[in-house]
C-alpha positions as CSV (number, residue, x, y, z in Angstrom):
1,M,0.0,0.0,0.0
2,F,1.6,3.3,-1.1
3,H,1.0,6.4,0.8
4,E,2.1,10.0,0.6
5,I,2.8,12.4,3.4
6,S,0.1,15.1,3.2
7,E,0.8,18.8,3.8
8,E,-1.1,18.5,7.1
9,H,1.0,15.6,8.3
10,Q,4.2,17.5,7.3
11,Q,3.0,20.5,9.3
12,I,2.4,18.2,12.4
13,R,5.8,16.7,12.0
14,D,7.6,20.0,11.5
15,M,5.9,21.6,14.6
16,V,6.6,18.6,16.8
17,R,10.2,18.4,15.7
18,R,10.8,22.0,16.5
19,V,9.2,21.8,19.9
20,A,11.0,18.5,20.6
21,L,14.4,20.0,19.8
22,E,13.8,23.3,21.6
23,K,11.8,22.4,24.6
24,V,12.0,18.6,25.2
25,A,15.5,17.6,24.4
26,P,17.1,19.8,27.1
27,R,15.0,18.0,29.7
28,A,15.3,14.4,28.5
29,D,18.4,13.3,30.5
30,E,17.2,14.8,33.7
31,I,13.8,13.1,33.4
32,D,15.5,9.8,33.0
33,A,18.0,10.4,35.7
34,T,15.6,11.5,38.4
35,A,12.7,9.2,37.4
36,Q,10.3,12.0,38.4
37,Y,7.1,12.6,36.5
38,P,7.7,15.4,34.1
39,Q,4.7,17.7,34.8
40,D,6.3,20.5,32.7
41,M,6.3,18.2,29.7
42,F,2.6,17.2,30.3
43,D,1.8,20.9,30.5
44,L,3.6,21.5,27.2
45,L,1.7,18.8,25.4
46,R,-1.6,20.2,26.8
47,E,-0.7,23.7,25.5
48,L,0.0,22.2,22.1
49,G,-3.4,20.5,22.1
50,L,-1.9,17.1,21.2
51,F,-3.9,14.9,23.6
52,T,-6.6,14.2,21.0
53,L,-4.4,14.1,17.9
54,P,-5.4,10.6,16.6
55,F,-9.1,11.0,17.5
56,P,-12.1,12.5,15.7
57,E,-12.3,16.3,15.0
58,R,-15.3,16.6,17.4
59,Y,-12.8,16.2,20.2
60,G,-10.2,18.5,18.6
61,G,-8.1,15.8,16.9
62,T,-7.2,15.1,13.3
63,G,-8.6,11.6,13.2
64,S,-5.2,10.4,11.8
65,I,-3.2,7.5,13.3
66,L,-0.4,8.4,10.8
67,G,-0.2,12.0,12.2
68,A,-0.1,10.6,15.7
69,C,2.7,8.2,14.7
70,M,4.8,11.2,13.4
71,A,4.3,13.1,16.7
72,I,5.3,10.1,18.7
73,E,8.4,9.5,16.5
74,E,9.6,13.1,16.8
75,F,9.2,13.2,20.6
76,G,10.6,9.7,21.0
77,R,13.6,10.8,18.9
78,V,14.8,13.0,21.8
79,C,12.8,11.8,24.8
80,Y,11.0,8.5,25.2
81,N,9.2,9.6,28.3
82,T,7.6,12.7,26.7
83,A,6.3,10.6,23.9
84,Y,5.0,8.1,26.5
85,L,2.9,10.9,28.1
86,L,0.9,11.0,24.9
87,V,0.5,7.2,24.7
88,V,-0.8,6.8,28.2
89,Q,-3.3,9.5,27.7
90,W,-4.5,8.1,24.3
91,V,-5.0,4.5,25.6
92,P,-7.8,5.2,28.0
93,F,-9.2,7.8,25.6
94,G,-9.4,5.2,22.9
95,A,-10.9,2.6,25.1
96,I,-13.8,4.9,26.3
97,L,-14.3,6.3,22.8
98,A,-14.7,2.7,21.4
99,G,-16.6,1.0,24.2
100,G,-18.0,3.6,26.5
101,S,-21.6,4.7,26.8
102,P,-22.6,8.3,25.8
103,E,-22.6,9.1,29.5
104,Q,-19.1,7.7,30.1
105,Q,-17.8,9.6,27.0
106,E,-19.4,12.8,28.2
107,R,-17.9,12.4,31.7
108,Y,-14.3,11.5,30.8
109,L,-13.4,12.4,27.2
110,P,-13.6,16.2,27.4
111,G,-11.3,16.1,30.4
112,L,-8.8,13.7,28.8
113,A,-8.9,15.9,25.6
114,S,-8.1,19.1,27.6
115,G,-5.6,17.5,30.0
116,A,-7.9,18.3,33.0
117,L,-8.1,14.5,33.5
118,R,-5.4,11.8,33.3
119,G,-6.2,8.2,32.9
120,A,-4.4,4.8,33.0
121,F,-5.1,1.3,31.7
122,S,-4.5,-1.9,33.5
123,T,-4.6,-5.5,32.3
124,T,-1.2,-7.0,33.5
125,E,-1.1,-9.3,36.5
126,A,1.9,-11.1,38.0
127,Q,0.9,-14.5,36.6
128,S,-0.6,-13.3,33.3
129,G,1.4,-10.6,31.6
130,S,0.8,-11.6,28.0
131,D,-2.0,-14.1,28.8
132,V,-5.0,-11.8,29.0
133,A,-7.3,-14.8,29.3
134,G,-5.5,-15.7,32.5
135,I,-6.6,-12.6,34.4
136,R,-7.6,-13.4,38.0
137,T,-8.9,-10.1,39.2
138,R,-12.6,-10.6,39.7
139,A,-15.6,-8.3,39.5
140,E,-18.5,-9.9,41.4
141,A,-22.0,-8.6,40.5
142,V,-23.7,-7.2,43.6
143,P,-26.9,-5.0,43.9
144,G,-26.2,-1.8,42.1
145,G,-22.8,-2.7,40.6
146,Y,-19.7,-4.8,41.1
147,R,-17.1,-5.5,43.8
148,I,-13.6,-5.9,42.5
149,N,-10.9,-7.9,44.2
150,G,-7.4,-8.7,43.0
151,T,-4.0,-7.2,42.2
152,K,-2.5,-5.7,39.1
153,I,1.1,-4.8,38.4
154,W,2.9,-2.4,36.0
155,C,0.0,0.0,35.6
156,T,1.7,2.9,33.9
157,N,0.6,6.5,34.8
158,S,-1.6,5.2,37.6
159,S,0.1,7.3,40.3
160,V,-1.0,10.5,38.6
161,A,-4.2,9.2,37.1
162,D,-7.7,10.4,38.0
163,F,-9.1,7.0,37.0
164,V,-8.0,3.6,35.7
165,V,-9.6,1.4,33.1
166,V,-9.3,-2.1,34.7
167,A,-9.7,-5.5,33.2
168,A,-11.4,-8.0,35.5
169,R,-13.2,-11.3,35.2
170,S,-16.9,-11.5,35.9
171,G,-19.3,-14.4,35.9
172,D,-18.5,-18.0,36.0
173,T,-17.3,-18.6,32.5
174,E,-13.6,-18.9,31.5
175,G,-11.7,-17.3,28.6
176,R,-11.7,-13.8,27.3
177,G,-15.4,-13.7,27.0
178,A,-15.7,-13.4,30.8
179,I,-13.4,-10.4,30.9
180,N,-14.8,-6.9,31.1
181,F,-13.3,-3.4,31.5
182,F,-14.4,-1.2,34.4
183,I,-13.7,2.5,34.9
184,V,-12.4,2.8,38.5
185,D,-12.1,6.4,39.9
186,R,-9.0,7.1,42.0
187,D,-11.0,7.8,45.2
188,T,-13.0,4.5,45.0
189,P,-13.0,3.0,48.5
190,G,-11.1,-0.3,48.5
191,F,-8.9,0.8,45.6
192,T,-5.2,1.5,46.4
193,I,-2.3,2.5,44.1
194,G,1.0,1.2,45.3
195,P,4.4,2.8,45.1
196,P,6.1,3.2,41.7
197,E,8.1,0.2,40.5
198,K,11.8,0.6,39.8
199,K,12.4,0.4,36.0
200,M,15.5,0.2,33.8
201,G,13.9,2.4,31.2
202,A,10.8,4.6,30.6
203,R,11.6,5.9,34.0
204,G,9.8,9.3,33.8
205,V,6.3,7.9,33.6
206,P,5.6,5.8,36.8
207,S,4.3,2.2,36.7
208,C,2.6,1.0,39.9
209,P,0.8,-2.0,41.3
210,L,-2.9,-1.8,42.0
211,F,-4.8,-3.4,44.9
212,F,-8.6,-4.0,44.9
213,D,-10.2,-5.0,48.2
214,D,-14.0,-5.2,47.7
215,A,-13.7,-2.0,45.7
216,F,-17.3,-1.1,44.7
217,V,-18.0,0.4,41.2
218,P,-21.6,1.1,40.0
219,A,-23.0,-0.9,37.1
220,N,-22.5,2.0,34.7
221,A,-18.7,1.8,35.3
222,M,-18.5,-1.2,32.9
223,L,-17.3,-0.4,29.3
224,G,-19.8,-1.9,26.9
225,E,-22.2,-4.8,27.5
226,P,-21.1,-7.8,29.6
227,G,-18.9,-10.1,27.5
228,K,-18.7,-7.7,24.6
229,G,-16.7,-4.7,25.7
230,F,-13.4,-6.6,25.7
231,R,-13.6,-7.3,22.0
232,I,-14.6,-3.7,21.2
233,V,-11.8,-2.2,23.2
234,M,-9.1,-4.6,21.9
235,E,-10.2,-3.8,18.3
236,A,-9.7,-0.1,19.1
237,F,-6.2,-1.0,20.3
238,N,-5.4,-2.7,17.0
239,I,-6.2,0.5,15.2
240,S,-3.9,2.5,17.4
241,R,-1.1,-0.1,17.7
242,P,1.1,1.5,15.0
243,I,1.7,4.2,17.5
244,I,3.6,1.7,19.6
245,G,5.8,0.9,16.6
246,A,6.4,4.7,16.1
247,R,8.1,4.8,19.5
248,G,10.6,2.2,18.2
249,V,11.2,4.3,15.1
250,G,11.8,7.4,17.2
251,L,14.2,5.6,19.5
252,A,16.1,4.1,16.6
253,Q,16.4,7.5,14.8
254,G,17.5,9.2,18.0
255,A,20.2,6.6,18.7
256,Y,21.4,6.9,15.1
257,D,21.5,10.7,15.4
258,H,23.6,10.6,18.5
259,A,26.0,8.0,17.1
260,L,26.6,9.8,13.9
261,A,27.3,13.1,15.7
262,F,29.7,11.3,18.1
263,V,31.8,9.5,15.5
264,R,32.1,12.7,13.4
265,D,33.8,14.4,16.3
266,R,36.2,11.6,17.1
267,A,39.6,10.7,15.7
268,A,41.7,7.5,16.1
269,F,44.9,6.2,14.4
270,G,45.4,9.6,12.7
271,Q,42.0,9.8,11.0
272,S,38.4,10.6,11.7
273,V,36.5,7.7,13.2
274,V,33.7,8.3,10.7
275,D,36.1,7.6,7.8
276,F,36.6,3.9,8.8
277,Q,34.8,1.6,6.4
278,G,33.5,-0.6,9.3
279,V,32.0,2.4,11.0
280,R,30.4,3.6,7.8
281,W,28.9,0.2,7.2
282,M,27.4,0.2,10.8
283,L,25.9,3.6,10.2
284,A,24.5,2.5,6.8
285,D,22.9,-0.6,8.4
286,M,21.4,1.5,11.2
287,H,19.9,3.9,8.7
288,I,18.6,1.1,6.5
289,Q,16.9,-0.7,9.4
290,T,15.3,2.6,10.7
291,E,14.0,3.5,7.3
292,A,12.5,0.0,6.9
293,A,10.8,0.2,10.3
294,R,9.4,3.6,9.5
295,G,8.0,2.3,6.3
296,L,6.2,-0.5,8.0
297,V,4.8,1.7,10.7
298,Y,3.6,4.3,8.3
299,K,2.0,1.6,6.1
300,C,0.1,0.2,9.0
301,A,-1.0,3.7,10.2
302,A,-2.2,4.6,6.7
303,S,-4.1,1.3,6.6
304,A,-5.8,2.1,9.9
305,D,-6.7,5.6,8.6
306,A,-8.1,4.1,5.4
307,G,-10.5,2.0,7.5
308,M,-8.8,-1.4,7.7
309,T,-9.9,-3.4,10.7
310,G,-9.8,-6.9,12.1
311,K,-7.2,-9.6,11.5
312,P,-5.5,-8.0,8.5
313,L,-4.8,-4.8,10.5
314,A,-3.8,-6.9,13.6
315,M,-1.3,-8.7,11.3
316,Q,0.2,-5.4,10.0
317,A,0.3,-3.9,13.5
318,A,2.2,-7.0,14.8
319,V,4.7,-6.8,12.0
320,A,5.2,-3.0,12.5
321,K,5.5,-3.2,16.3
322,C,7.8,-6.2,16.3
323,H,10.2,-4.9,13.6
324,A,10.3,-1.4,14.9
325,S,11.0,-2.5,18.5
326,D,13.7,-5.0,17.4
327,T,15.2,-2.2,15.2
328,A,15.3,0.2,18.1
329,M,17.2,-2.4,20.2
330,K,19.6,-3.2,17.4
331,V,20.3,0.4,16.4
332,A,20.7,1.4,20.1
333,T,23.1,-1.5,20.7
334,D,25.2,-0.5,17.7
335,A,25.1,3.1,18.8
336,V,26.5,2.2,22.2
337,Q,29.2,0.2,20.5
338,L,30.2,3.2,18.4
339,F,30.4,5.3,21.5
340,G,32.9,2.8,22.9
341,A,33.6,3.3,26.6
342,A,31.5,6.5,26.6
343,G,28.5,4.4,25.6
344,I,28.4,2.8,29.0
345,S,28.9,6.0,30.8
346,G,26.0,7.8,32.5
347,D,27.5,11.1,31.2
348,Y,26.2,10.4,27.7
349,P,22.6,10.0,26.7
350,I,23.0,6.9,24.4
351,N,22.6,4.4,27.3
352,R,19.1,5.9,27.8
353,Y,18.1,4.9,24.3
354,F,19.5,1.4,24.9
355,R,17.4,0.9,28.1
356,D,14.3,2.4,26.7
357,A,14.5,0.2,23.6
358,K,14.7,-3.0,25.8
359,V,11.5,-1.8,27.6
360,L,9.7,-1.4,24.3
361,Q,10.5,-5.0,23.3
362,I,8.5,-6.1,26.3
363,V,5.6,-3.7,26.8
364,E,2.4,-3.5,24.7
365,G,2.7,-7.1,23.7
366,T,6.1,-8.8,23.8
367,Q,8.1,-9.5,20.7
368,Q,7.3,-13.2,21.2
369,I,3.6,-12.5,21.3
370,Q,3.8,-10.4,18.1
371,R,5.6,-13.3,16.4
372,N,2.8,-15.7,17.6
373,I,0.2,-13.4,16.0
374,I,2.2,-13.2,12.8
375,G,2.9,-16.9,12.6
376,R,-0.8,-17.9,13.4
377,Y,-2.0,-15.6,10.6
378,L,0.5,-16.9,8.1
379,V,0.0,-20.6,8.8
380,D,-3.6,-20.8,9.9
381,G,-5.0,-17.6,8.4
382,V,-6.6,-16.6,11.7
């Protein structure tokens, strides 16, 4: 599928690139080093009106996944954490837009759009990271609503969120059909957000465990009808999944940028390091891999914008996310090698790209899960 970059998309990319270089890049190392939530970066994104970028115009967005990918790529090129701030706002927004009732949409979406509200999304449990069907957190039906009991881990953005969209099992059946999503407000009695987990990368946006002890939510807190909301929300995630791949493209491009600048300024054995053929081949491979990842991500994003859904989109999204994340790791690894001893020093930013790239190979569906999706589609057609 061939696609061209429209003038509107180019304007988005140029604006974000300028802001990223001028406002975000100077803060990136400090955000990573301190592992403190970058409220100033959140405020900047809010001022730019980017929290609704991939969503319909009625919410102030462009309705373009491709445009959103470009924004994520440009921010991720200088600061993974700032790009992450957009993603963690977009995930609950997309879930409620896809599966929420008119009342839920009216209550939460305007606030998410303006930045007055922050959300989080939680499926992961200690025993079932990739196995969504293995979720044990339960939502028991009681008069007027549900009581939720269980524990979640690695819920990103939860420590600053006003609410969390939580996956829980309800009813007596097994499998994914028994799983539903519930909007749990922060002040819900029986709901506790634990301390931030210590992470090797993506350190600026906190991830925390969640504890539910007979936490009561009203019946209208469920997204969609019982047994149906899960499929609706997951389909919405397929549509937005190219955005995760865009984070890999941004990391790879940023690591390449740093490596090229570094070797240009170094000399060894009486000549510039960048003049060694081996170094030039490494740079060439890094560029080739990044361009290939960008093409796959943009193709998938354009397919989503064109209306593709279901398994064909899921296949494209898995290919894009898997290749882009592996590319980010490969390019960051080569960049560290080109930095030499400086690459393992905390005084240089390249080790940040290396650590963030490894995180990306695990979150939002591990590389192994993406390959399972691809292999199943290729062999079985499902």
